[in-house]
N, C-alpha and C positions, 0 to 999 in steps of 0.2 A: 385079083386086087396082089393080090402075094405074088404074080408075077408078071405088077408093076410098077414094083418100087422101085428097082433102078429108073423111071422117069420123076421120080417124089425125091423131098429131101429130105433127112430129118432132124431133132433140133439140133443138134451142132450145125450140121453143112447150112437153113435155114437162116444160123443165127451169127455163125462167120461171111453168108452176106449179105445178109444188110450191117455188119460187123458192132451187135450188140448182145448182154454177152446171152447164153443160154439160159438163163433164170429171167431173164428179162422176156422171153418169150413164153416161155415156163404159167411166169405171170401174168398175162397175157392173154393165156389159157385159157390161168382158173377162173380171170375175167370174167368169161366171155367174150374178149375179145375175137379172137384166133384161135378157130375151133382146129385140130388136124382131123386130115383129105383121110386117112387110115389109124388106126391104132394095131400094129398085130396081132398077134396072142404073146409075148412077152408085154405087151404093156408099151413098146414103140413109138412112136410117131413118126408120121411123117405128112408134108405138109404140102399141094401142087403149087398151082402159078399162081391157083386166084387169090392163094392165102399169104401168096410172096406179091400181091398185088394190097391187100386186107394189110401185112404189115409198111409198105411204103406208105400211107397212110394215116400210120398212126403215129410214124417217126415223125413225117413229115410235120402234123400237126403240132405234137408233142412241145416240135418247140418256135413252135406261137406260144404256149403255157396253153393252151387247148385241154380242157382238162379226159381225163380217161372216160367217163359217164359221160360228157359230153360225144366226145372221140365215137360212143359204143353206143349213143344214139343219130347219132349221125351213119357209121357204117350201117343199123341197122332198118335207114329212113333216108336214103340217097335221089339224091336227084338236086339237076341244079341250083334250084330255086334254095329249096334247103343246105347245100354248099357255100352259095351268093350269099344266107341271111345270118350261117356259123363264119364266114371271113368278118362280113358285116360287121356284128357283134364282136370280135377283136378288134378290128381296126379302132372303133368307138375306146376303147377296153388300152389298148398302146396309145390312141393322141394321151389316153388322160394321164396314163402311165407317163410319158413326154410329158406329158406339160407338169406335173410335179415334180421329176428328173428338172428342169428347165427352172421352177421356183427353189429347187434345194439349190441350184445351181450359185441362182442368185444372192440365197441367202448365206453360202459360202465364199459367193464375193465381197459382203457387207461386211463378215465378218474382219477374212486379212486385209480389205482396207482398213476397217475399225481398230484391228489393233497395230499394222504398220501408223497410225495419225499417234497412237497413246506413244508413242518414245519418247518426241519431242514434249510432254507439258510442263510447265510452269508449277512448282510442288510448293505448297505452305507459304504465297503470297495470295495478296485475298485481289480480283480483279475483274471488271464490266465485261459482262460477253452477251453480245448480242444471240437469239436463240431461235430458232422457228420450233415451230408447230411441233410436237409428239407424242404419242401415244404411247399409254404406257396401258399393260394387260396388272389388272389389277390381280389380290388372293381378297379371300374374305378377311374381314376386318377383324385388327391382334388388340383381343382384351391385353389393356395395359398391366395386369397379373400374370402376363402369359410367362410359363421361365422356357427351357431350353427345348424338353422333350415339346410342351405346344408349339411351338415355334414351330420347330423342324413338320412338325403335323399340316402343319395350315399351309407350307412350305413345299410338302410332298404335294400334299390338295392342287397346290395352286401348280408347283408342274403339269399333273397330272391333265387339269382343265387344257392348259398348257399345248398339250401334243395333240391336244384337235384343228389347233388352227396352223401350227407352224411345222413342217419336215425335221426342218434343226436347229432347237435353238439357240439363239447370238450369243446369249451367256449375257447381254445388258442388262443385268439388272440390279437392285436397289431399296429403299426405301425410301417412306414417305414420312418425315418427321411430324410432328404435332406443328403449324406453328403460335399460335395464344402460349406453349410452354416457349418458345422460342425469344418472344416479342417480350415476354416478361421476364429475359435475363438469366429463366433457369432448363436445364438439359430437359430437348425435346421428345415423347416418348414414340415408337414405330408406331405407326396408324396402318402401315400396310406392306406386302413386299411385292416387287411389281420388275417387268420387264417393260426393255423400251422394243415400238415400230417406229416406222416411215409413212405404213396405214393403218388404217383399225378395217377391223373385223367384226361379223356381226355375233358381237356378242356382250352379254349387259358386264362383262370385267369388261371395257372398253373404260378408258378415259383419256380427255384430252387435256396437255398440257398444254398450256398457250405462251403459245413468241414474244416474246419480249429482250427489256434486259435484264440479265440476272447474273446477283452478283457470287458469285462460285470462286473454291482451294477447291486445289486437288490434296492431298496429304494420305502416309505410307500405311496403311497398320493395317485392324480392324478397327470399325467404328465404334462399336462398345468399351472398347479399350485405348483406343484412341484421339477418339470423338469428341470429347471433351474440351479437349481447349483448342482447336480447327474450327467448334461451335461458338467459343468464345470470342475467338478473332475474326469469322463472318461477323457477330451481331456491333462488334464495336465500330466494325470497318461500317456498316449501314449508318451510328451512332458518328463516329467520326468525317461519314461525306454529306448527312441530314439526308439518311435514302430510306424507305417504306418500303418493309417490307407486307407484300398480297397476294401468297402463295403458304402451299404447307413448302417444309424442307424437302432436296428432293436427293436424297442419298445415293451417288452411281458406283455401282461396284464396276471398274476399270479394269484392274487384275487380279483375280481371284485365285479359286483349288482349281482353276480350269488351266492355269499354266504355270503354279506353281505350292511344294508345298509346306515355305515359309509365310505365315500368315502375315510377319510382319514386314513383309515384300508387295503385299495387299497394296496397289490402285485405288482411289478413290475420289471424285470427285462430290461437293457439298453444294449445290446451292437451293437459289431464291430469287423471287422476282421480285426486281424491286420499284419504285420509282422514288421521284421527289418526292418529298414531304413543303 
């Protein structure tokens, strides 16, 4: 074998030939994916043409994000059938990845369009809007005596559960506020956090906000500090126009901590479904 060294490739030569770092080749060696054709008395490794072919397969399959254990299994069990099955398996994975990317792209488009449509919203005046049905992903119920820490914990659990259903959160979040307290002329307490979607998912957390006529007011600031006068304005509007609230209130955060550090410039939508008395 000593006489044939010139017909073989050193570690550096083979790595250079395949445009990889020599450490990568040694790593594949340690994993048993590629074994040298010959190791001389000084420990130098020499590779033959067949190792070059194996390395060609490894590098090509890695571009498909096929794992090294899967590649090793295939190298030890080469056949047309196994090669076809390996490619078919990863074609299916790529199909799913493509669907996820398309879904994420759609979610990003929805968010961009939503942000563009918030630039000209009327602020601090109540008006009636016709709204289509909307799906809300609800949090666990919020106790009336929950402090900020408890509310943050519930919110965090809510966002964690949401991650199972969406690739990118559209940040259209809000609170459901108690109807009974509102009708009684009191400040309504928060019952749930929610995220808004145009379509449902198979989850017990989803709630259908029905279509209909909604009395709506937009206001700047955060609800806990600035919401009370706007709840009062909404209540008075219903009284003045002979309207009856037939749903809980929905406080939707339109512009929030995602786009500003100044909570005084947050933009919120406060609405309630109404009918004529």
